[in-house]
Backbone atoms as SQL, in Angstrom:
CREATE TABLE atoms (id INTEGER PRIMARY KEY, chain TEXT, resi INTEGER, resn TEXT, atom TEXT, x REAL, y REAL, z REAL);
INSERT INTO atoms VALUES
  (1, 'A', 1, 'UNK', 'N', 20.765, 10.426, -35.672),
  (2, 'A', 1, 'UNK', 'CA', 19.624, 10.506, -36.238),
  (3, 'A', 1, 'UNK', 'C', 18.699, 10.958, -35.445),
  (4, 'A', 2, 'UNK', 'N', 18.041, 12.137, -35.510),
  (5, 'A', 2, 'UNK', 'CA', 16.882, 12.735, -34.551),
  (6, 'A', 2, 'UNK', 'C', 15.407, 12.093, -34.727),
  (7, 'A', 3, 'UNK', 'N', 14.903, 11.647, -33.601),
  (8, 'A', 3, 'UNK', 'CA', 13.404, 11.223, -33.957),
  (9, 'A', 3, 'UNK', 'C', 12.629, 11.758, -33.151),
  (10, 'A', 4, 'UNK', 'N', 12.625, 13.121, -33.131),
  (11, 'A', 4, 'UNK', 'CA', 11.832, 13.874, -32.062),
  (12, 'A', 4, 'UNK', 'C', 10.426, 13.886, -32.224),
  (13, 'A', 5, 'UNK', 'N', 10.083, 13.836, -33.372),
  (14, 'A', 5, 'UNK', 'CA', 8.611, 13.361, -33.632),
  (15, 'A', 5, 'UNK', 'C', 8.002, 12.485, -32.881),
  (16, 'A', 6, 'UNK', 'N', 8.913, 11.153, -33.108),
  (17, 'A', 6, 'UNK', 'CA', 8.445, 9.710, -32.676),
  (18, 'A', 6, 'UNK', 'C', 8.445, 9.926, -31.099),
  (19, 'A', 7, 'UNK', 'N', 9.359, 10.571, -30.535),
  (20, 'A', 7, 'UNK', 'CA', 9.367, 10.850, -29.006),
  (21, 'A', 7, 'UNK', 'C', 8.195, 11.532, -28.734),
  (22, 'A', 8, 'UNK', 'N', 7.759, 12.823, -29.313),
  (23, 'A', 8, 'UNK', 'CA', 6.453, 13.364, -28.990),
  (24, 'A', 8, 'UNK', 'C', 5.307, 12.446, -28.948),
  (25, 'A', 9, 'UNK', 'N', 5.331, 11.477, -29.892),
  (26, 'A', 9, 'UNK', 'CA', 4.181, 10.506, -30.242),
  (27, 'A', 9, 'UNK', 'C', 4.189, 9.958, -28.955),
  (28, 'A', 10, 'UNK', 'N', 5.334, 9.105, -28.543),
  (29, 'A', 10, 'UNK', 'CA', 5.387, 7.834, -27.743),
  (30, 'A', 10, 'UNK', 'C', 5.048, 8.829, -26.170),
  (31, 'A', 11, 'UNK', 'N', 5.537, 10.028, -26.161),
  (32, 'A', 11, 'UNK', 'CA', 5.241, 10.780, -24.902),
  (33, 'A', 11, 'UNK', 'C', 3.576, 11.218, -24.825),
  (34, 'A', 12, 'UNK', 'N', 3.094, 11.375, -25.753),
  (35, 'A', 12, 'UNK', 'CA', 1.434, 11.614, -26.109),
  (36, 'A', 12, 'UNK', 'C', 0.783, 10.529, -25.604),
  (37, 'A', 13, 'UNK', 'N', 1.359, 9.209, -26.389),
  (38, 'A', 13, 'UNK', 'CA', 0.541, 7.984, -25.858),
  (39, 'A', 13, 'UNK', 'C', 1.003, 7.739, -24.328),
  (40, 'A', 14, 'UNK', 'N', 1.909, 8.066, -23.750),
  (41, 'A', 14, 'UNK', 'CA', 2.030, 7.434, -22.382),
  (42, 'A', 14, 'UNK', 'C', 1.466, 8.502, -21.528),
  (43, 'A', 15, 'UNK', 'N', 1.095, 9.566, -21.930),
  (44, 'A', 15, 'UNK', 'CA', 0.228, 10.592, -21.305),
  (45, 'A', 15, 'UNK', 'C', -1.223, 10.339, -21.216),
  (46, 'A', 16, 'UNK', 'N', -1.859, 9.760, -22.133),
  (47, 'A', 16, 'UNK', 'CA', -3.051, 9.193, -22.387),
  (48, 'A', 16, 'UNK', 'C', -3.295, 7.927, -21.915),
  (49, 'A', 17, 'UNK', 'N', -2.465, 7.164, -21.819),
  (50, 'A', 17, 'UNK', 'CA', -2.406, 5.667, -21.260),
  (51, 'A', 17, 'UNK', 'C', -1.164, 5.396, -20.758),
  (52, 'A', 18, 'UNK', 'N', -1.065, 5.947, -19.461),
  (53, 'A', 18, 'UNK', 'CA', 0.220, 5.784, -18.584),
  (54, 'A', 18, 'UNK', 'C', 0.263, 4.344, -18.215),
  (55, 'A', 19, 'UNK', 'N', 1.649, 3.770, -18.105),
  (56, 'A', 19, 'UNK', 'CA', 1.773, 2.447, -17.733),
  (57, 'A', 19, 'UNK', 'C', 1.330, 2.088, -15.937),
  (58, 'A', 20, 'UNK', 'N', 1.554, 3.206, -15.245),
  (59, 'A', 20, 'UNK', 'CA', 1.132, 3.412, -13.782),
  (60, 'A', 20, 'UNK', 'C', -0.151, 4.107, -13.764),
  (61, 'A', 21, 'UNK', 'N', -1.006, 3.466, -13.007),
  (62, 'A', 21, 'UNK', 'CA', -2.201, 3.945, -12.446),
  (63, 'A', 21, 'UNK', 'C', -2.198, 5.211, -11.631),
  (64, 'A', 22, 'UNK', 'N', -1.239, 4.834, -10.423),
  (65, 'A', 22, 'UNK', 'CA', -0.915, 5.993, -9.437),
  (66, 'A', 22, 'UNK', 'C', 0.505, 5.774, -8.922),
  (67, 'A', 23, 'UNK', 'N', 1.078, 6.964, -8.398),
  (68, 'A', 23, 'UNK', 'CA', 2.188, 6.605, -7.733),
  (69, 'A', 23, 'UNK', 'C', 1.778, 6.779, -6.168),
  (70, 'A', 24, 'UNK', 'N', 2.482, 6.023, -5.339),
  (71, 'A', 24, 'UNK', 'CA', 2.044, 6.118, -3.991),
  (72, 'A', 24, 'UNK', 'C', 3.425, 6.468, -3.121),
  (73, 'A', 25, 'UNK', 'N', 3.336, 7.125, -2.124),
  (74, 'A', 25, 'UNK', 'CA', 4.269, 7.868, -1.375),
  (75, 'A', 25, 'UNK', 'C', 3.869, 7.446, 0.202),
  (76, 'A', 26, 'UNK', 'N', 4.774, 7.672, 0.803),
  (77, 'A', 26, 'UNK', 'CA', 4.606, 7.693, 2.453),
  (78, 'A', 26, 'UNK', 'C', 5.496, 8.662, 3.101),
  (79, 'A', 27, 'UNK', 'N', 4.885, 9.635, 3.702),
  (80, 'A', 27, 'UNK', 'CA', 5.829, 10.696, 4.242),
  (81, 'A', 27, 'UNK', 'C', 6.444, 10.303, 5.544),
  (82, 'A', 28, 'UNK', 'N', 8.085, 10.442, 5.520),
  (83, 'A', 28, 'UNK', 'CA', 8.725, 10.186, 7.005),
  (84, 'A', 28, 'UNK', 'C', 8.496, 10.905, 7.942),
  (85, 'A', 29, 'UNK', 'N', 8.025, 12.091, 7.722),
  (86, 'A', 29, 'UNK', 'CA', 7.723, 13.351, 8.980),
  (87, 'A', 29, 'UNK', 'C', 6.503, 13.881, 8.248),
  (88, 'A', 30, 'UNK', 'N', 5.815, 14.648, 9.321),
  (89, 'A', 30, 'UNK', 'CA', 4.575, 15.350, 8.849),
  (90, 'A', 30, 'UNK', 'C', 4.955, 16.415, 7.821),
  (91, 'A', 31, 'UNK', 'N', 3.832, 16.440, 6.845),
  (92, 'A', 31, 'UNK', 'CA', 4.322, 17.688, 6.017),
  (93, 'A', 31, 'UNK', 'C', 3.327, 18.494, 5.756),
  (94, 'A', 32, 'UNK', 'N', 3.325, 19.641, 5.814),
  (95, 'A', 32, 'UNK', 'CA', 2.232, 20.670, 5.681),
  (96, 'A', 32, 'UNK', 'C', 2.029, 21.164, 4.132),
  (97, 'A', 33, 'UNK', 'N', 0.968, 20.791, 3.522),
  (98, 'A', 33, 'UNK', 'CA', 0.943, 21.141, 2.126),
  (99, 'A', 33, 'UNK', 'C', 0.933, 22.935, 1.879),
  (100, 'A', 34, 'UNK', 'N', 1.745, 23.117, 1.259),
  (101, 'A', 34, 'UNK', 'CA', 2.072, 24.843, 0.773),
  (102, 'A', 34, 'UNK', 'C', 0.513, 25.483, 0.522),
  (103, 'A', 35, 'UNK', 'N', 0.399, 26.491, 0.870),
  (104, 'A', 35, 'UNK', 'CA', -0.680, 27.504, 0.739),
  (105, 'A', 35, 'UNK', 'C', -2.402, 26.735, 1.136),
  (106, 'A', 36, 'UNK', 'N', -1.999, 25.903, 2.148),
  (107, 'A', 36, 'UNK', 'CA', -3.192, 25.451, 2.588),
  (108, 'A', 36, 'UNK', 'C', -2.949, 24.866, 4.268),
  (109, 'A', 37, 'UNK', 'N', -4.129, 24.484, 4.812),
  (110, 'A', 37, 'UNK', 'CA', -4.059, 24.216, 6.420),
  (111, 'A', 37, 'UNK', 'C', -3.854, 22.579, 6.612),
  (112, 'A', 38, 'UNK', 'N', -3.535, 22.140, 5.227),
  (113, 'A', 38, 'UNK', 'CA', -3.494, 20.308, 5.310),
  (114, 'A', 38, 'UNK', 'C', -2.075, 20.067, 5.799),
  (115, 'A', 39, 'UNK', 'N', -2.103, 19.286, 6.678),
  (116, 'A', 39, 'UNK', 'CA', -1.027, 18.396, 7.063),
  (117, 'A', 39, 'UNK', 'C', -0.969, 17.105, 6.663),
  (118, 'A', 40, 'UNK', 'N', -0.195, 16.674, 6.039),
  (119, 'A', 40, 'UNK', 'CA', 0.118, 14.997, 6.029),
  (120, 'A', 40, 'UNK', 'C', 0.674, 14.706, 7.103),
  (121, 'A', 41, 'UNK', 'N', 0.269, 13.397, 7.912),
  (122, 'A', 41, 'UNK', 'CA', 1.077, 13.028, 9.053),
  (123, 'A', 41, 'UNK', 'C', 2.127, 12.113, 8.700),
  (124, 'A', 42, 'UNK', 'N', 2.834, 11.692, 9.499),
  (125, 'A', 42, 'UNK', 'CA', 3.836, 10.930, 9.021),
  (126, 'A', 42, 'UNK', 'C', 3.418, 9.250, 8.975),
  (127, 'A', 43, 'UNK', 'N', 3.633, 8.855, 7.870),
  (128, 'A', 43, 'UNK', 'CA', 3.148, 7.209, 7.694),
  (129, 'A', 43, 'UNK', 'C', 1.822, 7.269, 6.861),
  (130, 'A', 44, 'UNK', 'N', 1.090, 8.143, 6.847),
  (131, 'A', 44, 'UNK', 'CA', -0.160, 8.278, 5.918),
  (132, 'A', 44, 'UNK', 'C', 0.052, 8.387, 4.322),
  (133, 'A', 45, 'UNK', 'N', -0.383, 7.151, 3.884),
  (134, 'A', 45, 'UNK', 'CA', -0.394, 6.720, 2.522),
  (135, 'A', 45, 'UNK', 'C', -0.812, 7.931, 1.450),
  (136, 'A', 46, 'UNK', 'N', -0.025, 8.583, 0.185),
  (137, 'A', 46, 'UNK', 'CA', -0.451, 9.131, -0.227),
  (138, 'A', 46, 'UNK', 'C', -0.294, 8.631, -1.627),
  (139, 'A', 47, 'UNK', 'N', -1.527, 8.879, -2.604),
  (140, 'A', 47, 'UNK', 'CA', -1.951, 8.300, -3.810),
  (141, 'A', 47, 'UNK', 'C', -1.766, 9.342, -4.873),
  (142, 'A', 48, 'UNK', 'N', -1.170, 9.436, -5.796),
  (143, 'A', 48, 'UNK', 'CA', -1.053, 10.557, -7.027),
  (144, 'A', 48, 'UNK', 'C', -1.569, 9.892, -8.279),
  (145, 'A', 49, 'UNK', 'N', -3.118, 9.896, -8.621),
  (146, 'A', 49, 'UNK', 'CA', -3.455, 9.321, -9.717),
  (147, 'A', 49, 'UNK', 'C', -3.020, 9.998, -11.273),
  (148, 'A', 50, 'UNK', 'N', -2.284, 9.217, -12.080),
  (149, 'A', 50, 'UNK', 'CA', -1.647, 9.645, -13.365),
  (150, 'A', 50, 'UNK', 'C', -3.080, 10.147, -14.282),
  (151, 'A', 51, 'UNK', 'N', -4.043, 9.684, -14.341),
  (152, 'A', 51, 'UNK', 'CA', -4.989, 9.982, -15.059),
  (153, 'A', 51, 'UNK', 'C', -5.444, 11.471, -14.592),
  (154, 'A', 52, 'UNK', 'N', -5.534, 11.451, -13.340),
  (155, 'A', 52, 'UNK', 'CA', -6.018, 12.972, -12.884),
  (156, 'A', 52, 'UNK', 'C', -5.146, 14.004, -12.986),
  (157, 'A', 53, 'UNK', 'N', -3.565, 13.812, -13.361),
  (158, 'A', 53, 'UNK', 'CA', -2.700, 14.704, -13.952),
  (159, 'A', 53, 'UNK', 'C', -2.773, 15.084, -15.545),
  (160, 'A', 54, 'UNK', 'N', -2.608, 13.810, -16.154),
  (161, 'A', 54, 'UNK', 'CA', -2.547, 13.925, -17.370),
  (162, 'A', 54, 'UNK', 'C', -3.693, 14.101, -18.077),
  (163, 'A', 55, 'UNK', 'N', -4.842, 14.060, -17.687),
  (164, 'A', 55, 'UNK', 'CA', -5.816, 14.534, -18.198),
  (165, 'A', 55, 'UNK', 'C', -6.470, 15.906, -17.650),
  (166, 'A', 56, 'UNK', 'N', -5.749, 16.437, -16.812),
  (167, 'A', 56, 'UNK', 'CA', -6.102, 17.896, -16.425),
  (168, 'A', 56, 'UNK', 'C', -6.231, 18.916, -17.603),
  (169, 'A', 57, 'UNK', 'N', -7.257, 19.380, -17.942),
  (170, 'A', 57, 'UNK', 'CA', -7.311, 20.618, -18.659),
  (171, 'A', 57, 'UNK', 'C', -6.404, 21.706, -18.646),
  (172, 'A', 58, 'UNK', 'N', -6.213, 21.833, -17.446),
  (173, 'A', 58, 'UNK', 'CA', -5.314, 23.214, -16.894),
  (174, 'A', 58, 'UNK', 'C', -3.942, 22.802, -17.502),
  (175, 'A', 59, 'UNK', 'N', -3.436, 21.750, -17.585),
  (176, 'A', 59, 'UNK', 'CA', -2.083, 21.654, -17.907),
  (177, 'A', 59, 'UNK', 'C', -1.969, 20.734, -19.033),
  (178, 'A', 60, 'UNK', 'N', -3.056, 20.165, -19.812),
  (179, 'A', 60, 'UNK', 'CA', -3.273, 19.709, -21.109),
  (180, 'A', 60, 'UNK', 'C', -4.406, 19.985, -21.679),
  (181, 'A', 61, 'UNK', 'N', -4.429, 21.026, -22.564),
  (182, 'A', 61, 'UNK', 'CA', -5.929, 21.621, -23.273),
  (183, 'A', 61, 'UNK', 'C', -6.408, 20.390, -24.100),
  (184, 'A', 62, 'UNK', 'N', -7.635, 20.416, -24.104),
  (185, 'A', 62, 'UNK', 'CA', -8.153, 19.233, -24.849),
  (186, 'A', 62, 'UNK', 'C', -7.705, 17.771, -24.785),
  (187, 'A', 63, 'UNK', 'N', -7.596, 17.568, -23.228),
  (188, 'A', 63, 'UNK', 'CA', -6.979, 16.120, -22.999),
  (189, 'A', 63, 'UNK', 'C', -7.546, 15.128, -23.597),
  (190, 'A', 64, 'UNK', 'N', -8.676, 14.821, -24.318),
  (191, 'A', 64, 'UNK', 'CA', -8.919, 13.843, -24.959),
  (192, 'A', 64, 'UNK', 'C', -8.546, 13.517, -26.325),
  (193, 'A', 65, 'UNK', 'N', -8.023, 14.779, -26.829),
  (194, 'A', 65, 'UNK', 'CA', -7.398, 14.663, -28.040),
  (195, 'A', 65, 'UNK', 'C', -5.973, 14.251, -27.955),
  (196, 'A', 66, 'UNK', 'N', -5.579, 13.325, -28.909),
  (197, 'A', 66, 'UNK', 'CA', -4.112, 13.059, -29.262),
  (198, 'A', 66, 'UNK', 'C', -3.442, 14.146, -29.929),
  (199, 'A', 67, 'UNK', 'N', -2.454, 14.707, -29.319),
  (200, 'A', 67, 'UNK', 'CA', -2.081, 15.973, -29.808),
  (201, 'A', 67, 'UNK', 'C', -0.399, 15.804, -29.459),
  (202, 'A', 68, 'UNK', 'N', 0.610, 15.018, -30.270),
  (203, 'A', 68, 'UNK', 'CA', 2.001, 15.135, -29.837),
  (204, 'A', 68, 'UNK', 'C', 2.877, 16.539, -29.955),
  (205, 'A', 69, 'UNK', 'N', 2.040, 17.648, -30.394),
  (206, 'A', 69, 'UNK', 'CA', 2.641, 18.527, -29.943),
  (207, 'A', 69, 'UNK', 'C', 2.786, 19.402, -28.725),
  (208, 'A', 70, 'UNK', 'N', 2.052, 18.588, -28.047),
  (209, 'A', 70, 'UNK', 'CA', 2.122, 18.862, -26.480),
  (210, 'A', 70, 'UNK', 'C', 3.510, 18.967, -25.934),
  (211, 'A', 71, 'UNK', 'N', 4.547, 17.951, -26.634),
  (212, 'A', 71, 'UNK', 'CA', 5.486, 17.478, -26.237),
  (213, 'A', 71, 'UNK', 'C', 6.419, 18.126, -26.763),
  (214, 'A', 72, 'UNK', 'N', 6.405, 19.338, -27.725),
  (215, 'A', 72, 'UNK', 'CA', 7.420, 19.788, -28.219),
  (216, 'A', 72, 'UNK', 'C', 8.041, 20.641, -27.428),
  (217, 'A', 73, 'UNK', 'N', 9.463, 20.863, -27.824),
  (218, 'A', 73, 'UNK', 'CA', 10.358, 21.955, -26.657),
  (219, 'A', 73, 'UNK', 'C', 9.597, 22.795, -26.028),
  (220, 'A', 74, 'UNK', 'N', 9.009, 23.654, -26.679),
  (221, 'A', 74, 'UNK', 'CA', 8.329, 25.071, -26.033),
  (222, 'A', 74, 'UNK', 'C', 7.226, 24.636, -25.110),
  (223, 'A', 75, 'UNK', 'N', 6.373, 23.652, -25.460),
  (224, 'A', 75, 'UNK', 'CA', 5.477, 23.418, -24.732),
  (225, 'A', 75, 'UNK', 'C', 6.049, 22.588, -23.491),
  (226, 'A', 76, 'UNK', 'N', 7.085, 21.836, -23.655),
  (227, 'A', 76, 'UNK', 'CA', 7.519, 20.999, -22.567),
  (228, 'A', 76, 'UNK', 'C', 8.124, 22.219, -21.254),
  (229, 'A', 77, 'UNK', 'N', 9.022, 23.296, -21.900),
  (230, 'A', 77, 'UNK', 'CA', 9.464, 24.536, -21.266),
  (231, 'A', 77, 'UNK', 'C', 8.519, 24.952, -20.293),
  (232, 'A', 78, 'UNK', 'N', 7.004, 25.129, -20.991),
  (233, 'A', 78, 'UNK', 'CA', 6.039, 25.838, -20.199),
  (234, 'A', 78, 'UNK', 'C', 5.279, 25.462, -19.478),
  (235, 'A', 79, 'UNK', 'N', 5.388, 23.972, -19.419),
  (236, 'A', 79, 'UNK', 'CA', 4.594, 23.012, -18.340),
  (237, 'A', 79, 'UNK', 'C', 5.314, 22.923, -16.771),
  (238, 'A', 80, 'UNK', 'N', 4.435, 22.985, -15.946),
  (239, 'A', 80, 'UNK', 'CA', 4.707, 22.251, -14.631),
  (240, 'A', 80, 'UNK', 'C', 5.613, 21.083, -14.976),
  (241, 'A', 81, 'UNK', 'N', 6.718, 21.011, -14.100),
  (242, 'A', 81, 'UNK', 'CA', 7.514, 19.767, -13.934),
  (243, 'A', 81, 'UNK', 'C', 6.802, 18.398, -13.179),
  (244, 'A', 82, 'UNK', 'N', 5.635, 18.876, -12.406),
  (245, 'A', 82, 'UNK', 'CA', 5.193, 17.816, -11.415),
  (246, 'A', 82, 'UNK', 'C', 3.687, 17.388, -12.014),
  (247, 'A', 83, 'UNK', 'N', 3.540, 17.587, -13.558),
  (248, 'A', 83, 'UNK', 'CA', 2.127, 17.000, -14.064),
  (249, 'A', 83, 'UNK', 'C', 2.185, 15.707, -14.879),
  (250, 'A', 84, 'UNK', 'N', 3.578, 15.404, -15.484),
  (251, 'A', 84, 'UNK', 'CA', 4.005, 14.338, -16.386),
  (252, 'A', 84, 'UNK', 'C', 4.900, 13.522, -16.019),
  (253, 'A', 85, 'UNK', 'N', 4.759, 12.224, -15.531),
  (254, 'A', 85, 'UNK', 'CA', 5.535, 11.529, -14.955),
  (255, 'A', 85, 'UNK', 'C', 4.718, 9.934, -15.057),
  (256, 'A', 86, 'UNK', 'N', 4.842, 9.634, -16.298),
  (257, 'A', 86, 'UNK', 'CA', 4.131, 7.966, -16.670),
  (258, 'A', 86, 'UNK', 'C', 4.854, 7.058, -15.878),
  (259, 'A', 87, 'UNK', 'N', 5.954, 7.007, -15.693),
  (260, 'A', 87, 'UNK', 'CA', 6.634, 6.041, -15.156),
  (261, 'A', 87, 'UNK', 'C', 7.123, 5.966, -13.826),
  (262, 'A', 88, 'UNK', 'N', 6.431, 7.057, -12.881),
  (263, 'A', 88, 'UNK', 'CA', 6.867, 7.202, -11.477),
  (264, 'A', 88, 'UNK', 'C', 7.711, 8.698, -11.428),
  (265, 'A', 89, 'UNK', 'N', 8.345, 8.693, -10.288),
  (266, 'A', 89, 'UNK', 'CA', 9.397, 9.745, -10.227),
  (267, 'A', 89, 'UNK', 'C', 9.963, 9.507, -8.897),
  (268, 'A', 90, 'UNK', 'N', 11.356, 9.975, -9.038),
  (269, 'A', 90, 'UNK', 'CA', 12.174, 10.068, -7.963),
  (270, 'A', 90, 'UNK', 'C', 13.065, 8.749, -7.958),
  (271, 'A', 91, 'UNK', 'N', 13.551, 8.365, -6.822),
  (272, 'A', 91, 'UNK', 'CA', 14.218, 7.023, -6.526),
  (273, 'A', 91, 'UNK', 'C', 13.487, 5.700, -6.841),
  (274, 'A', 92, 'UNK', 'N', 12.033, 5.949, -6.957),
  (275, 'A', 92, 'UNK', 'CA', 11.258, 4.697, -7.228),
  (276, 'A', 92, 'UNK', 'C', 10.758, 4.711, -8.740),
  (277, 'A', 93, 'UNK', 'N', 11.386, 5.416, -9.530),
  (278, 'A', 93, 'UNK', 'CA', 11.161, 5.367, -10.994),
  (279, 'A', 93, 'UNK', 'C', 11.222, 4.081, -11.702),
  (280, 'A', 94, 'UNK', 'N', 10.189, 3.847, -12.459),
  (281, 'A', 94, 'UNK', 'CA', 10.260, 2.590, -13.082),
  (282, 'A', 94, 'UNK', 'C', 11.394, 2.471, -13.743),
  (283, 'A', 95, 'UNK', 'N', 12.275, 1.126, -13.858),
  (284, 'A', 95, 'UNK', 'CA', 13.486, 0.962, -14.657),
  (285, 'A', 95, 'UNK', 'C', 13.459, 0.835, -15.956),
  (286, 'A', 96, 'UNK', 'N', 12.122, 0.022, -16.263),
  (287, 'A', 96, 'UNK', 'CA', 11.784, 0.237, -17.639),
  (288, 'A', 96, 'UNK', 'C', 11.764, 1.307, -18.503),
  (289, 'A', 97, 'UNK', 'N', 11.594, 2.745, -17.972),
  (290, 'A', 97, 'UNK', 'CA', 11.718, 3.856, -18.629),
  (291, 'A', 97, 'UNK', 'C', 12.950, 4.029, -19.344),
  (292, 'A', 98, 'UNK', 'N', 13.974, 3.734, -18.748),
  (293, 'A', 98, 'UNK', 'CA', 15.227, 3.971, -19.421),
  (294, 'A', 98, 'UNK', 'C', 15.555, 2.803, -20.427),
  (295, 'A', 99, 'UNK', 'N', 15.135, 2.029, -19.888),
  (296, 'A', 99, 'UNK', 'CA', 15.359, 0.648, -20.957),
  (297, 'A', 99, 'UNK', 'C', 14.425, 0.785, -22.413),
  (298, 'A', 100, 'UNK', 'N', 13.339, 1.231, -22.056),
  (299, 'A', 100, 'UNK', 'CA', 12.634, 1.524, -23.621),
  (300, 'A', 100, 'UNK', 'C', 13.100, 2.794, -24.144),
  (301, 'A', 101, 'UNK', 'N', 13.317, 3.764, -23.699),
  (302, 'A', 101, 'UNK', 'CA', 13.693, 5.177, -24.464),
  (303, 'A', 101, 'UNK', 'C', 15.249, 4.924, -24.755),
  (304, 'A', 102, 'UNK', 'N', 15.809, 4.146, -24.528),
  (305, 'A', 102, 'UNK', 'CA', 17.463, 3.796, -24.911),
  (306, 'A', 102, 'UNK', 'C', 17.484, 3.075, -26.099),
  (307, 'A', 103, 'UNK', 'N', 16.423, 2.381, -26.428),
  (308, 'A', 103, 'UNK', 'CA', 16.389, 1.227, -27.493),
  (309, 'A', 103, 'UNK', 'C', 16.577, 2.121, -28.841);
């Protein structure tokens, strides 16, 4: 049984109320930010605010409106992959993500 709309509602809820406030990372080597002169030195903490991304109207038009359709297949394909990760990203992703969505 497919619960596609329920998945969209859950994703939109997590966009508006992410369980993580931010993602933190620390580069192992100096990193030059593409298309800028900014260099993040090795060992400098970097914090990525979830609400800043999840409420950015460039990626989520009318960000204060609850709209599960943001997460239909077409909209997911057209959105940048680096703007929605309520449980974190990479090897430090929250284990609870898989537990919650597998139930």
